[in-house]
C-alpha positions as a LaTeX table, in Angstrom:
\begin{tabular}{lrrr}
\hline
Residue & $x$ (\AA) & $y$ (\AA) & $z$ (\AA) \\
\hline
Met1 & 10.28 & $-3.59$ & 9.09 \\
Asn2 & 12.63 & $-4.54$ & 6.71 \\
Arg3 & 16.36 & $-2.91$ & 6.87 \\
Leu4 & 17.01 & 0.60 & 5.74 \\
Ile5 & 19.54 & 0.30 & 2.84 \\
Tyr6 & 21.97 & 3.21 & 4.13 \\
Glu7 & 24.27 & 1.90 & 1.83 \\
Asn8 & 22.08 & 3.71 & $-0.68$ \\
Ser9 & 20.99 & 6.78 & 0.85 \\
Val10 & 21.30 & 10.03 & $-0.97$ \\
Ser11 & 21.18 & 13.07 & 0.72 \\
His12 & 19.15 & 16.06 & $-0.95$ \\
Arg13 & 18.09 & 19.71 & 0.51 \\
Gly14 & 19.54 & 18.62 & 3.98 \\
His15 & 17.76 & 15.42 & 3.52 \\
Pro16 & 18.62 & 11.74 & 3.64 \\
Ile17 & 16.63 & 9.97 & 1.70 \\
Val18 & 17.16 & 5.96 & 2.87 \\
Pro19 & 15.26 & 3.56 & 0.92 \\
Phe20 & 13.83 & 0.56 & 2.31 \\
Val21 & 11.91 & $-2.57$ & 1.17 \\
Phe22 & 8.60 & $-1.85$ & 2.11 \\
Gly23 & 6.78 & $-5.25$ & 0.71 \\
Met24 & 6.59 & $-7.75$ & $-2.26$ \\
Ala25 & 4.42 & $-7.69$ & $-5.37$ \\
Asp26 & 4.78 & $-10.95$ & $-7.63$ \\
Gly27 & 8.79 & $-11.58$ & $-6.54$ \\
Tyr28 & 9.64 & $-7.80$ & $-7.20$ \\
Ser29 & 10.44 & $-5.68$ & $-4.42$ \\
Ile30 & 8.33 & $-2.38$ & $-3.65$ \\
Tyr31 & 10.48 & 0.54 & $-2.08$ \\
Ser32 & 9.79 & 3.01 & 0.37 \\
Tyr33 & 12.34 & 5.20 & 2.33 \\
Lys34 & 12.52 & 7.81 & 5.72 \\
Leu35 & 13.78 & 10.87 & 5.83 \\
Leu36 & 16.36 & 12.39 & 8.63 \\
Ser37 & 16.42 & 16.21 & 8.96 \\
Asp38 & 19.60 & 18.61 & 8.96 \\
Leu39 & 17.36 & 20.46 & 11.76 \\
Gly40 & 16.96 & 17.39 & 13.75 \\
His41 & 14.27 & 16.66 & 15.74 \\
Lys42 & 12.91 & 20.08 & 14.61 \\
Gly43 & 12.76 & 19.42 & 10.94 \\
Lys44 & 8.79 & 18.38 & 9.93 \\
Phe45 & 9.90 & 15.77 & 7.59 \\
His46 & 12.98 & 14.39 & 10.54 \\
Lys47 & 12.59 & 10.62 & 10.82 \\
Ser48 & 9.39 & 10.50 & 8.41 \\
Glu49 & 7.99 & 7.87 & 6.17 \\
Asn50 & 7.25 & 8.64 & 2.56 \\
Pro51 & 5.82 & 11.47 & 3.49 \\
Ala52 & 5.03 & 11.83 & $-0.30$ \\
Gly53 & 3.43 & 9.19 & $-0.46$ \\
Ile54 & 4.31 & 7.11 & $-3.81$ \\
Tyr55 & 6.53 & 4.25 & $-3.93$ \\
Ser56 & 8.60 & 2.73 & $-6.68$ \\
Gly57 & 9.55 & $-0.43$ & $-8.07$ \\
Ser58 & 13.39 & 0.88 & $-8.19$ \\
Ile59 & 15.95 & 2.93 & $-5.73$ \\
Ala60 & 16.80 & 5.38 & $-8.28$ \\
Ser61 & 12.77 & 6.15 & $-9.19$ \\
Leu62 & 11.67 & 5.94 & $-5.60$ \\
Ile63 & 15.36 & 8.44 & $-4.54$ \\
Glu64 & 13.67 & 10.81 & $-8.03$ \\
Ile65 & 10.36 & 10.63 & $-5.75$ \\
Ala66 & 11.73 & 12.11 & $-2.91$ \\
Lys67 & 13.35 & 14.70 & $-3.89$ \\
Glu68 & 10.88 & 15.53 & $-6.45$ \\
His69 & 8.36 & 15.85 & $-2.85$ \\
Leu70 & 11.86 & 17.74 & $-1.20$ \\
Asp71 & 12.33 & 20.00 & $-3.37$ \\
Arg72 & 8.35 & 21.61 & $-3.25$ \\
His73 & 7.77 & 21.17 & 0.91 \\
Thr74 & 11.13 & 21.03 & 2.82 \\
Asp75 & 11.71 & 23.32 & 5.63 \\
Val76 & 15.44 & 23.36 & 5.16 \\
Leu77 & 16.60 & 26.41 & 3.34 \\
Ser78 & 20.02 & 25.45 & 3.15 \\
Gln79 & 21.70 & 23.87 & 0.00 \\
Val80 & 24.64 & 22.26 & 2.29 \\
Asp81 & 24.77 & 19.36 & 3.11 \\
Asp82 & 25.18 & 18.61 & 6.44 \\
Phe83 & 25.31 & 15.03 & 5.97 \\
Lys84 & 28.24 & 14.23 & 3.60 \\
Ser85 & 30.09 & 13.02 & 6.66 \\
Arg86 & 27.79 & 9.93 & 6.84 \\
Tyr87 & 29.50 & 6.03 & 6.80 \\
Thr88 & 27.27 & 2.97 & 7.23 \\
Tyr89 & 29.41 & 0.34 & 9.29 \\
Arg90 & 27.33 & $-3.01$ & 10.28 \\
His91 & 24.43 & $-1.50$ & 8.44 \\
Asn92 & 24.17 & 1.54 & 10.87 \\
Leu93 & 24.17 & 4.98 & 9.57 \\
Ile94 & 27.21 & 7.01 & 11.25 \\
Ile95 & 26.91 & 10.74 & 10.64 \\
Ile96 & 29.39 & 13.02 & 12.34 \\
Tyr97 & 28.94 & 16.61 & 12.65 \\
Gln98 & 30.64 & 19.69 & 14.06 \\
Gln99 & 29.26 & 22.02 & 15.85 \\
Cys100 & 31.15 & 25.35 & 17.88 \\
Gly101 & 34.10 & 23.46 & 17.11 \\
Lys102 & 33.56 & 20.52 & 18.48 \\
Tyr103 & 32.86 & 16.62 & 16.69 \\
Phe104 & 29.80 & 14.46 & 17.55 \\
Tyr105 & 27.78 & 11.77 & 15.59 \\
Asp106 & 24.98 & 10.80 & 15.11 \\
Arg107 & 23.82 & 6.50 & 14.97 \\
Tyr108 & 20.85 & 5.22 & 13.19 \\
Pro109 & 20.65 & 1.11 & 13.75 \\
Pro110 & 19.20 & $-0.20$ & 10.37 \\
Thr111 & 15.89 & $-1.05$ & 11.53 \\
Ala112 & 14.80 & 2.24 & 13.30 \\
\hline
\end{tabular}
């Protein structure tokens, strides 16, 4: 799989939408995406790949497709962005979060 493009990730309804190049057609990139969930491993879309089943030739339109799908099918009720403290370091996604007064982080490699 190609590298996950964390630099272009967008958080929506408790899910970071992370695009990646799915393939090429006539020299143009075809994009897909993966999701994470602020419910962690309990979320039905955590680490899922393109649950909408639709691909795009641009990252911007792919993000809109993913947002539309999440608006209709998400299992996250919160509108709070728990992924606002996310960073890209050496192509790895680092998510920092607070729980019970302590800080934790999750690291996702670029080819997970």
